[in-house]
C-alpha positions as CSV (number, residue, x, y, z in Angstrom):
1,M,-180.7,-38.4,-101.8
2,G,-183.6,-36.1,-101.1
3,Q,-183.1,-32.2,-100.9
4,K,-182.4,-31.0,-97.4
5,K,-184.7,-28.5,-96.2
6,D,-184.0,-24.8,-96.0
7,L,-182.7,-22.7,-92.9
8,T,-185.7,-21.8,-90.9
9,G,-186.3,-18.3,-89.3
10,S,-185.3,-19.6,-86.4
11,E,-182.1,-20.9,-87.2
12,K,-181.2,-18.1,-89.1
13,S,-181.8,-15.7,-86.2
14,K,-179.6,-18.0,-83.7
15,I,-176.6,-18.0,-86.5
16,V,-176.9,-14.2,-86.3
17,R,-176.8,-14.4,-82.3
18,Y,-173.7,-17.0,-82.5
19,L,-171.7,-14.9,-85.2
20,A,-172.2,-12.0,-82.7
21,E,-170.8,-13.9,-80.1
22,G,-167.9,-14.7,-82.1
23,C,-168.6,-18.5,-83.3
24,S,-166.8,-19.6,-86.3
25,S,-169.1,-21.1,-88.9
26,L,-168.0,-24.6,-88.0
27,K,-168.9,-24.6,-84.7
28,I,-172.3,-23.0,-85.5
29,A,-173.0,-25.8,-87.7
30,K,-172.4,-28.4,-84.9
31,L,-174.6,-26.7,-82.4
32,L,-177.5,-26.5,-84.8
33,K,-176.3,-29.9,-86.4
34,R,-176.9,-28.8,-89.9
35,D,-174.3,-29.1,-92.9
36,H,-171.4,-26.7,-92.7
37,R,-171.5,-25.5,-96.5
38,T,-174.9,-24.5,-95.8
39,I,-174.2,-22.5,-92.6
40,K,-171.1,-20.9,-94.8
41,R,-173.7,-20.2,-97.9
42,F,-176.2,-18.6,-95.5
43,I,-173.3,-15.8,-93.7
44,Q,-171.8,-15.3,-97.5
45,N,-175.2,-14.3,-99.0
46,S,-175.6,-12.3,-96.2
47,Q,-172.7,-10.2,-96.2
48,Q,-173.3,-9.8,-100.2
49,G,-176.3,-7.1,-99.5
50,R,-179.1,-6.4,-102.0
51,K,-178.4,-6.8,-105.4
52,K,-178.2,-3.6,-107.6
53,R,-181.4,-3.4,-109.4
54,V,-180.9,-3.7,-113.4
55,E,-181.9,-0.9,-115.2
56,K,-184.4,-1.9,-118.1
57,P,-184.0,0.2,-121.2
58,R,-186.3,3.2,-121.5
59,R,-189.0,3.9,-124.2
60,K,-187.0,6.9,-125.9
61,I,-188.6,10.2,-126.5
62,T,-187.0,12.5,-129.1
63,A,-184.9,16.0,-127.7
64,H,-188.2,18.2,-129.0
65,E,-190.7,15.9,-126.9
66,L,-187.9,16.4,-124.1
67,R,-188.1,20.1,-124.0
68,K,-192.0,20.1,-124.5
69,V,-192.2,17.8,-121.3
70,K,-189.7,20.0,-119.2
71,R,-192.3,23.3,-120.3
72,A,-194.9,21.3,-119.3
73,A,-193.9,20.1,-115.9
74,A,-192.5,24.0,-115.1
75,K,-196.0,25.3,-115.9
76,M,-198.0,22.2,-114.5
77,P,-196.9,22.0,-110.9
78,L,-198.2,19.1,-108.7
79,A,-199.6,17.7,-112.1
80,T,-199.2,13.8,-112.7
81,S,-197.2,12.2,-115.0
82,L,-200.0,11.6,-117.3
83,A,-201.7,15.1,-117.5
84,I,-198.1,16.0,-118.4
85,F,-197.5,14.0,-121.3
86,Q,-200.9,14.5,-122.5
87,S,-200.6,18.2,-122.3
88,C,-197.7,17.6,-124.9
89,N,-199.2,14.9,-127.0
90,I,-197.2,12.4,-126.2
91,T,-198.7,8.9,-126.0
92,G,-198.1,5.3,-125.7
93,V,-195.4,6.3,-122.9
94,P,-195.9,3.5,-120.0
95,K,-196.4,4.8,-116.5
96,S,-192.7,3.6,-115.3
97,T,-191.1,5.7,-118.4
98,R,-193.0,8.7,-117.9
99,C,-191.7,9.0,-114.0
100,A,-188.3,7.8,-115.1
101,I,-188.0,10.7,-117.7
102,L,-189.7,13.5,-114.9
103,R,-187.5,12.2,-112.6
104,D,-183.9,13.5,-114.2
105,M,-185.9,17.0,-114.2
106,A,-188.7,17.2,-111.3
107,K,-189.2,15.5,-108.2
108,V,-192.8,14.3,-106.5
109,R,-193.7,17.2,-103.6
110,K,-196.9,18.6,-101.8
111,A,-198.1,21.7,-101.9
112,E,-196.3,24.1,-99.7
113,R,-198.6,24.7,-96.6
114,R,-197.0,28.0,-95.8
115,P,-197.4,31.0,-98.2
116,P,-194.2,32.1,-99.7
117,L,-192.6,35.2,-98.2
118,N,-191.7,38.2,-100.2
119,K,-188.7,40.2,-99.2
120,T,-190.8,42.8,-97.3
121,H,-192.4,40.3,-95.1
122,K,-188.8,38.9,-94.3
123,L,-187.8,42.7,-93.5
124,K,-190.7,43.2,-91.2
125,R,-190.2,39.7,-89.5
126,Q,-186.4,40.6,-88.7
127,D,-187.4,44.0,-87.7
128,W,-190.0,42.5,-85.2
129,A,-187.3,40.2,-83.9
130,K,-184.7,43.1,-83.2
131,K,-187.9,45.0,-81.4
132,Y,-188.7,42.3,-79.2
133,L,-185.4,40.4,-78.5
134,K,-185.1,41.8,-75.0
135,T,-188.7,41.8,-74.2
136,E,-189.7,39.5,-71.1
137,F,-191.7,36.7,-72.8
138,S,-193.3,35.2,-69.7
139,K,-195.5,38.4,-69.4
140,V,-196.8,38.4,-73.1
141,L,-199.9,36.6,-73.8
142,W,-200.1,34.7,-77.0
143,T,-203.6,34.1,-78.4
144,D,-205.3,33.1,-81.3
145,E,-208.2,30.9,-82.6
146,M,-208.7,27.4,-84.1
147,R,-211.2,25.8,-86.0
148,V,-212.0,21.9,-85.4
149,S,-214.0,20.2,-87.6
150,L,-216.1,16.8,-86.8
151,D,-213.9,14.6,-89.4
152,G,-210.2,16.0,-88.4
153,P,-208.2,18.6,-90.4
154,D,-208.2,16.3,-93.6
155,G,-211.4,14.3,-92.9
156,W,-209.2,10.5,-93.1
157,A,-206.5,8.9,-91.0
158,R,-203.6,6.5,-91.9
159,G,-202.3,3.7,-89.9
160,W,-201.8,0.0,-89.1
161,I,-204.5,-2.5,-89.9
162,G,-204.2,-6.3,-89.2
163,K,-204.2,-8.7,-91.9
164,R,-207.6,-10.1,-91.2
165,Q,-209.2,-6.8,-90.3
166,R,-211.1,-4.4,-92.7
167,A,-210.0,-0.9,-92.6
168,P,-212.7,1.5,-90.6
169,V,-215.2,3.5,-93.1
170,P,-215.3,7.1,-92.3
171,L,-218.2,8.6,-92.0
172,R,-219.0,11.1,-94.9
173,R,-220.9,14.2,-94.2
174,Q,-222.5,17.3,-96.7
175,Q,-219.9,20.2,-96.5
176,G,-217.8,18.2,-93.5
177,G,-220.5,18.5,-91.1
178,G,-219.2,21.7,-89.5
179,G,-217.2,22.9,-87.0
180,V,-216.6,24.7,-83.9
181,L,-214.3,28.1,-83.7
182,V,-212.4,28.1,-80.5
183,W,-210.1,30.9,-79.0
184,A,-207.5,30.5,-76.1
185,G,-204.3,32.3,-74.7
186,I,-201.0,31.2,-73.1
187,I,-198.7,33.2,-70.7
188,K,-196.1,31.6,-69.0
189,D,-197.2,28.3,-67.8
190,E,-200.6,29.2,-67.9
191,L,-203.4,28.3,-70.1
192,V,-206.1,30.7,-70.6
193,G,-209.8,29.4,-72.0
194,P,-210.2,27.7,-74.1
195,F,-213.3,29.3,-74.9
196,R,-215.9,28.4,-77.5
197,V,-217.4,31.4,-80.6
198,E,-221.1,30.8,-80.5
199,D,-222.2,28.8,-83.5
200,G,-223.2,30.9,-86.6
201,V,-221.4,34.0,-85.7
202,K,-218.9,35.1,-87.9
203,L,-215.8,37.2,-86.5
204,N,-215.6,40.9,-87.5
205,S,-214.8,43.7,-85.5
206,Q,-217.6,44.0,-83.4
207,S,-218.4,40.3,-82.8
208,Y,-214.4,39.7,-82.0
209,C,-214.3,42.5,-79.3
210,Q,-217.9,41.7,-78.0
211,F,-216.5,37.8,-77.3
212,L,-213.3,39.2,-76.0
213,E,-215.3,41.2,-73.2
214,D,-217.7,38.0,-72.6
215,T,-215.0,35.7,-72.2
216,F,-211.1,36.4,-71.7
217,F,-212.1,39.8,-70.0
218,K,-215.3,39.0,-67.6
219,Q,-213.8,35.7,-66.8
220,W,-210.2,35.9,-66.5
221,Y,-208.6,39.2,-66.9
222,R,-210.8,40.8,-64.4
223,K,-209.2,38.7,-61.7
224,K,-205.6,39.4,-62.1
225,S,-204.0,42.2,-60.2
226,V,-203.5,45.6,-61.1
227,S,-199.6,45.0,-61.2
228,F,-200.4,41.9,-63.6
229,K,-202.7,44.0,-65.6
230,K,-199.7,47.0,-65.8
231,N,-197.2,44.8,-67.1
232,M,-199.0,42.2,-69.4
233,I,-198.4,42.2,-73.5
234,F,-201.2,41.5,-75.4
235,M,-200.5,39.5,-78.6
236,Q,-203.0,38.8,-81.3
237,D,-202.2,38.2,-85.3
238,N,-203.1,40.6,-88.0
239,A,-206.6,38.9,-88.9
240,P,-208.8,41.7,-90.2
241,S,-210.9,41.2,-87.0
242,H,-208.3,41.9,-84.6
243,A,-205.9,44.3,-86.8
244,S,-208.8,46.8,-87.5
245,K,-209.0,50.3,-86.0
246,Y,-212.5,49.3,-84.2
247,S,-210.8,46.8,-82.9
248,T,-207.4,48.6,-81.7
249,A,-209.6,51.6,-80.1
250,W,-211.7,49.1,-78.2
251,L,-208.6,47.4,-76.6
252,A,-207.0,50.6,-76.2
253,R,-210.4,51.7,-74.0
254,K,-209.6,48.4,-71.8
255,G,-206.1,49.4,-71.1
256,I,-204.3,47.6,-73.8
257,K,-202.3,50.1,-76.1
258,E,-199.3,51.3,-77.3
259,E,-196.2,49.0,-76.0
260,K,-198.9,46.5,-74.1
261,L,-200.6,45.6,-77.6
262,M,-197.7,43.6,-79.6
263,T,-197.3,44.6,-83.0
264,W,-197.1,41.2,-85.5
265,P,-195.3,40.6,-88.3
266,P,-197.1,39.3,-91.3
267,C,-197.5,35.7,-92.4
268,S,-195.9,34.5,-89.0
269,P,-198.0,31.6,-87.8
270,D,-194.4,29.8,-86.9
271,L,-193.4,32.8,-84.3
272,N,-196.7,32.0,-82.4
273,P,-196.3,29.5,-79.7
274,I,-199.8,29.1,-79.3
275,E,-199.9,27.1,-82.6
276,N,-197.9,24.3,-81.2
277,L,-200.9,23.8,-78.5
278,W,-203.3,23.8,-81.3
279,S,-201.2,20.9,-83.1
280,I,-201.2,19.2,-79.1
281,I,-205.0,19.1,-79.1
282,K,-205.2,18.4,-82.6
283,C,-203.6,15.1,-82.4
284,E,-205.0,14.4,-79.0
285,I,-208.8,14.5,-80.1
286,Y,-208.5,13.3,-83.8
287,K,-206.0,10.1,-82.9
288,E,-206.8,6.7,-84.0
289,G,-209.0,8.4,-86.9
290,K,-211.4,9.5,-84.5
291,Q,-214.4,11.4,-85.5
292,Y,-217.5,13.2,-84.1
293,T,-221.1,13.3,-84.5
294,S,-222.0,16.6,-83.1
295,L,-220.4,20.0,-82.8
296,N,-220.8,19.6,-78.7
297,S,-218.9,16.6,-78.9
298,V,-215.7,18.1,-80.5
299,W,-215.9,20.9,-78.1
300,E,-216.2,18.6,-75.1
301,A,-213.1,16.7,-76.8
302,V,-211.3,20.1,-76.8
303,V,-212.0,20.6,-73.3
304,A,-210.8,17.5,-72.1
305,A,-207.2,17.8,-74.2
306,A,-206.7,21.3,-73.1
307,C,-207.1,20.1,-69.2
308,N,-204.5,17.9,-70.3
309,V,-201.9,19.8,-71.3
310,D,-200.0,21.2,-67.9
311,G,-198.2,23.8,-67.3
312,E,-194.8,22.8,-68.1
313,Q,-195.8,22.1,-71.7
314,I,-197.0,25.4,-71.8
315,K,-193.8,26.8,-70.1
316,T,-191.8,24.7,-72.6
317,L,-193.7,26.5,-75.5
318,T,-193.5,30.5,-74.4
319,E,-190.0,29.8,-72.9
320,S,-189.3,28.9,-76.7
321,M,-189.7,32.5,-77.8
322,D,-186.1,33.7,-77.6
323,G,-184.7,30.6,-79.7
324,R,-187.6,31.6,-82.1
325,L,-186.2,35.6,-82.6
326,L,-182.8,34.5,-82.9
327,S,-183.9,31.7,-85.7
328,V,-185.6,34.5,-87.7
329,L,-182.6,36.5,-87.7
330,A,-180.4,33.8,-88.5
331,K,-182.8,33.1,-91.4
332,K,-182.9,36.7,-92.3
333,G,-186.8,36.5,-91.7
334,G,-187.3,33.2,-93.3
335,Y,-189.5,30.7,-91.6
336,I,-188.3,28.8,-88.7
337,G,-189.3,25.2,-87.8
338,R,-191.9,24.5,-85.8
């Protein structure tokens, strides 16, 4: 007698469906016209789950070598297992064993994207949150700059590729092909800008103030009512061109001074809602691994993406400030999730 065929994928799916409907294994065998023992065996194997991985014996290292590996791992953060073992003059250990040994004392992590906060930073963040806890944030203009490059934040993208397709080859350019510096602001449910900083201009105190004069003040601020200007609070971070004496004095001459110029705590991009706007724009302009061939084309993509951000999205960001302040106080000045 010849060997019977195994259950097909379609038959297995039907068995699962019939079981969900409350059918017995005997009834399922009759419906599929298969041997009852075959159906029963499939059900039993499915209920057993995955078999436990059998750990193979590792190549042992001495206690002295283990202490050397621990010290090396502590001194060499983000190093490979090979580099750590080579620094200890331990050779002949396969990668699987090296990783198994290191797994008992460390774990694989990416480099931190945000700088660590010291005690002073945390205290200043808490003081800032307490100071502005009763502020009406619909009157605050949140501003910041963003640099966009031709190839995206990290020059590559990941995604699904069909089995018979080849992955696209990204363009390779000397020095990344340059980028465009963009300034924008958000207030209540309104987007101010975006405005493009002239190519090749380095933003120092003088060029920053001149840029604000040519864009923000002439194209947006001067069109606002007197009552709006009286109540608006201008927010900017502590970049040198923003926080310098020259810039502060220049803004004061424009009427933005004292309580109308928000003080900003150090190392606090997580508290600025416009950072979330930059994330929305970057996700849009670099989706599907998009790259650009010129600075003008990437700038046009930024403008198009900004136009697609509606007032409700901006309002959600600006109205999140009360929650951000409460989170800062709850975390005693620590970073909050964005």
